[in-house]
N, C-alpha and C positions, 0 to 999 in steps of 0.2 A: 123231202126226207134226206137226212144225212147219209152219205155213202158208208159212214162208220157203222150204221145200223145193219148193213148187209153183212158185216164181219162180226161185230161185237155181240149181237144178239145170238146168232147161231153158235159162236164160240162159247158164250156164257152157258147156254143150255147143254152143249156137248160136255163141258167140264162138269157141270152140275150132275148130269146123268151118269157120267163115267168116273166120277171121283173115287168111288170105292175100288174100281178096277185099277185105276192109275196108281193109287196109294199102295195097293197090293203088289203091283209090278215093281215099285220102288222099295219094297220090303218094309213099308210102314204099316202100322196097324192102328186103327182107331175104332171108335164106337160104331156099331151097326144098329140101325133102327128098322124094325119091322112094324109097319102100320097096317094092321089087318084090313081095315076099311079100304085102304088104297091098294094093298097087295092081293086081296081076294076079290075076284070079279063079282060085282054086285048085280049084274043083269043076266049074263049068260049062265044058265043053270049047270051046264057041263063043266065050264071053267070054275064056277063057284064050288062045285062038289070036289073038284081036284084040289083047289086051294084049301078047303076045309080038311080034306084027307091029309094034307101036308102039314097041318097045324102042329101035330105032336113033334115033328122034326124041328120046326122053328122054336117051339116052346122049350124043347129039350136042351137046345144050345143057348137059350137065353139066360142071362144072369139075373135080370129083374123084369118085372112086368108092371106097367102103369095101365090100369083099367080106368078109362074115362067113361063114367057110367051116367046113364039117364034112366028114366022110367022104362024105356024100351029095351035097355041092355039085358034085363033079366027075362024078357019075353022071347028072345031069340035063342034057339037051341045051340047054334054054333058058337055064340059068345060064351054060353055056359060051358060048352065042351072045352073051349080054349082055357077058360078060368080053372075048371076042374083039372085039366091036364097039367097046367102050371103048378097048381097046389099039390098034385100027386108026386111031383118030382122035385119041388123046391120048398124050402121053409116059408111060412107065411110072412116072415119079416122082409122077404124079397118082393112082396106084392104091395103096391101102392094104389089105393083106390081114390080117384079124383072125380068129384061131381062135375058135370059139364059146365055148370054156371060159374065154377071157380077156375076152370082151365085157362081162360084168357088171362086171368091175373097171374097164374103160376107160370105161364109161358113168358109173359112180359116182365115179371119180377125176377 
């Protein structure tokens, strides 16, 4: 294994994880992305509840919402709460609904 791996891999991940904080320290602003599936704990019920309770704050400062939906999307109460909260404070033109089977094409294209 190359000795560069001992430096490059940790450096890459530290920059990736702290990019938002670094750009803020330099006075730069860029887009912020909130991915609820990644930002709300999916296993620990206490942490999940805290994340769901914070949804109105995240949704309130959002400019747009992309809902990647599947048949399961409308069966989960917290995803409906997120969607309804967004539509309560934003016009519908700021909501983009994307079926899961088209998402890979949208991201690549």
